VOGU-3710 file (C-alpha; in Angstrom, 3 decimals, decimal comma):
1> mrpapsrlkr> -0,014/0,010/-0,002  1,311/3,468/-0,941  2,013/5,618/2,192  -0,336/8,541/2,750  2,355/11,242/2,197  3,198/9,742/-1,225  -0,465/9,803/-2,244  -0,660/13,480/-1,154  2,466/14,352/-3,147  1,114/12,544/-6,179
11> rllfitlgtl> -2,178/14,416/-6,017  -0,432/17,769/-5,598  1,757/16,946/-8,619  -1,342/16,130/-10,746  -3,010/19,378/-9,675  0,095/21,433/-10,408  0,665/19,841/-13,832  -3,008/20,208/-14,664  -2,972/23,879/-13,778  0,139/24,554/-15,867
21> iaagaatavl> -1,251/22,676/-18,866  -4,628/24,419/-18,649  -3,006/27,837/-18,299  -0,812/27,217/-21,308  -3,755/26,060/-23,412  -5,836/29,073/-22,375  -3,019/31,430/-23,355  -2,721/29,741/-26,746  -6,470/30,126/-27,346  -6,458/33,801/-26,372
31> mgdatpevae> -3,410/34,436/-28,602  -5,130/32,696/-31,515  -2,637/29,785/-31,641  -5,110/27,048/-30,741  -8,745/26,120/-30,986  -10,800/25,945/-27,767  -11,122/22,308/-26,790  -10,795/20,111/-23,762  -7,355/20,686/-22,270  -7,212/17,876/-19,767
41> aaedtapagg> -9,199/15,272/-17,885  -7,439/14,587/-14,563  -8,582/11,605/-12,580  -8,272/11,527/-8,802  -7,508/8,367/-6,892  -10,582/6,447/-5,871  -11,743/7,436/-2,414  -12,286/4,934/0,377  -15,329/2,727/-0,098  -14,700/1,917/-3,767
51> eaprvvttap> -16,622/4,905/-5,180  -16,008/6,045/-8,697  -13,042/8,449/-9,150  -13,725/12,155/-9,621  -12,997/13,429/-13,155  -12,147/17,098/-13,512  -12,277/18,581/-17,055  -10,902/22,024/-17,918  -11,822/23,642/-21,225  -10,328/26,986/-22,439
61> tedglvttts> -12,808/29,422/-23,927  -12,739/33,025/-25,067  -13,823/34,048/-21,612  -11,177/31,990/-19,813  -11,096/28,523/-18,359  -14,264/26,527/-17,609  -13,810/23,660/-15,178  -16,347/20,906/-14,629  -16,369/17,861/-12,402  -18,093/14,524/-12,480
71> epellgtnlg> -19,082/14,832/-8,825  -22,877/15,080/-8,352  -24,120/18,465/-7,276  -25,481/18,357/-3,761  -28,717/20,341/-3,580  -29,884/21,213/-0,120  -33,292/22,402/1,054  -32,029/25,282/3,203  -32,669/28,475/1,222  -31,136/30,651/3,925
81> gitptwthvs> -32,321/34,221/3,551  -34,025/33,719/0,193  -37,725/34,584/0,309  -40,286/34,671/-2,537  -41,301/37,995/-3,965  -44,963/37,091/-3,510  -47,184/34,080/-3,001  -50,840/33,362/-3,645  -52,770/30,500/-2,088  -56,194/29,658/-3,451
91> tapayewsyd> -59,156/29,854/-1,027  -61,372/27,626/-3,121  -63,564/25,328/-0,982  -62,373/22,164/-2,755  -59,296/21,012/-4,645  -57,236/23,186/-6,987  -54,247/22,105/-9,031  -51,950/24,264/-11,144  -50,025/22,648/-14,012  -48,322/25,355/-16,064
101> vvataqrtly> -47,463/29,054/-16,084  -46,395/31,603/-18,717  -45,095/35,166/-18,307  -46,184/37,686/-20,926  -44,611/40,821/-19,415  -42,178/41,716/-16,705  -44,742/41,284/-13,890  -47,664/39,602/-15,663  -48,246/35,872/-15,796  -50,994/33,361/-16,453
111> vtgyvqdagq> -51,534/29,999/-14,702  -53,655/27,053/-15,765  -54,799/23,870/-14,083  -58,177/22,802/-12,681  -60,527/23,470/-9,842  -62,780/20,913/-8,238  -66,313/22,328/-8,004  -69,450/20,384/-8,884  -67,145/18,640/-11,329  -63,542/19,074/-12,334
121> dlqvakyvdg> -63,227/22,298/-14,354  -60,337/23,786/-16,296  -59,093/27,013/-14,746  -56,928/29,905/-15,905  -55,879/32,859/-13,784  -54,027/36,125/-14,391  -51,550/37,716/-11,947  -49,983/41,161/-12,090  -47,405/42,138/-9,470  -48,481/39,237/-7,343
131> tqrwarsyag> -52,175/40,145/-7,361  -54,703/37,837/-8,936  -56,575/40,014/-11,416  -59,076/37,351/-12,465  -59,688/33,594/-12,556  -61,913/31,839/-15,073  -63,215/28,282/-15,255  -64,386/26,125/-18,136  -66,800/23,235/-17,633  -67,221/20,994/-20,676
141> paggsdwgev> -70,695/20,020/-21,979  -70,480/16,582/-20,354  -69,837/18,019/-16,888  -66,935/15,640/-16,363  -63,184/16,028/-15,801  -61,755/18,973/-17,690  -58,345/20,509/-17,054  -55,650/22,726/-18,451  -52,305/20,985/-18,825  -50,240/23,667/-20,558
151> iaarsgriyt> -50,485/27,348/-21,467  -48,951/29,673/-24,056  -49,463/33,365/-24,879  -48,555/35,825/-27,593  -49,746/39,323/-28,519  -52,661/39,335/-26,053  -53,841/35,838/-27,021  -53,751/33,213/-24,268  -54,091/29,530/-25,071  -54,794/26,750/-22,571
161> agsrqtkwgd> -54,533/23,148/-23,730  -55,438/19,996/-21,940  -58,285/17,501/-22,006  -62,032/17,350/-21,508  -64,367/14,462/-20,821  -67,098/13,567/-23,307  -70,556/12,154/-22,633  -69,161/8,702/-23,513  -66,575/8,940/-20,791  -63,489/9,305/-23,031
171> qdlllirwdg> -61,204/12,339/-23,159  -60,721/14,754/-26,090  -57,749/17,024/-26,603  -58,911/20,470/-25,600  -57,690/23,933/-26,714  -59,192/27,254/-25,529  -58,244/30,781/-26,569  -58,699/33,575/-24,021  -58,117/37,328/-24,144  -56,231/39,389/-21,601
181> ngnrvwtray> -59,429/40,155/-19,726  -60,336/36,533/-19,174  -62,983/36,287/-21,887  -63,169/32,945/-23,702  -62,790/33,628/-27,422  -63,243/30,069/-28,781  -62,985/26,441/-27,771  -61,788/23,549/-29,928  -61,617/19,817/-29,217  -59,944/17,055/-31,178
191> dsgsrstera> -61,093/13,417/-31,227  -59,442/10,694/-33,325  -62,881/9,202/-34,008  -62,324/6,133/-31,870  -63,882/7,547/-28,666  -60,715/6,841/-26,811  -58,312/9,220/-25,010  -56,565/12,334/-26,296  -54,718/14,829/-24,141  -52,414/17,775/-24,792
201> vdvavdgdgn> -48,889/17,831/-23,390  -47,600/21,129/-24,900  -48,767/24,159/-26,838  -46,910/26,870/-28,759  -47,635/29,909/-30,917  -45,553/30,486/-34,069  -44,478/33,739/-35,637  -47,562/33,906/-37,870  -49,949/33,654/-34,915  -50,882/29,983/-35,486
211> vivvgsshrp> -51,190/27,832/-32,415  -49,843/24,281/-32,368  -50,844/21,607/-29,856  -48,931/18,367/-29,397  -50,305/15,462/-27,412  -51,027/11,792/-27,159  -53,904/9,981/-28,815  -55,101/6,393/-28,433  -56,657/4,248/-31,114  -57,501/0,538/-30,675
221> atgwdwvvvs> -55,764/-0,300/-33,954  -52,464/1,534/-33,307  -52,323/2,059/-29,530  -50,826/5,330/-28,278  -49,702/7,746/-30,979  -48,308/11,235/-31,217  -50,779/13,827/-32,474  -49,992/17,395/-33,577  -52,795/19,798/-34,403  -52,398/23,315/-35,774
231> yradgtrrwv> -55,041/26,083/-35,669  -55,192/29,619/-36,968  -55,714/32,479/-34,560  -59,434/32,498/-35,402  -59,776/28,832/-34,386  -59,814/27,350/-37,898  -58,027/24,014/-37,903  -55,115/24,014/-40,427  -53,987/20,407/-40,234  -53,608/17,257/-38,126
241> qrydgps> -50,555/14,990/-38,172  -50,278/11,675/-36,332  -47,282/9,413/-35,766  -47,474/5,700/-35,039  -44,131/4,097/-34,233  -42,958/0,828/-35,814  -43,929/-1,240/-32,803
//
């Protein structure tokens, strides 16, 4: 077994050599004599207990040296003196869940989810400077489980996407457009025709103002598939694309 002082000297030698090599590489990059790439990957001796060795990588960049390590980052739960700017807790008499949030201005944001009332209704709320300006709910025609999964906004148009229950008990992909005052502009639902389950998992607005919803859709013949649906700002459906994998 190598004596402890020898191991210490060996580690100090690796650190010193690594520092000199990294400094030389960084100087070459800054002088234009080399391209920025990984300068070294120094490996420490394995600690007691047989754990994996720590790998330190130093890469020269235009801004200097960037060093990374393979050690996992330890995240604690003690936030110290950090406090939230504001908080809002719903006072609804039953359950409320929030699923997604989008910021449209420096201090303006919208949240979507659902609220449990007579049934389970989609909900969207607007906050400005920490104050809830309004909250709106949507109950589908079947009076079943409806919720907002994701939200997007652009140029005063707010879109919530999720799922709503039909009278047959299945779920349709749901998209609702709102204005900045909480008025519902239009509602659209997509069903594959099999009376199975469709739900949105993301929504986005492109540069032309079209809104695109991506989700999952189930058919008995193909199982679970991707589905992507695009609508114009006025609610007109542009196209539907589905993807069924090889299996």
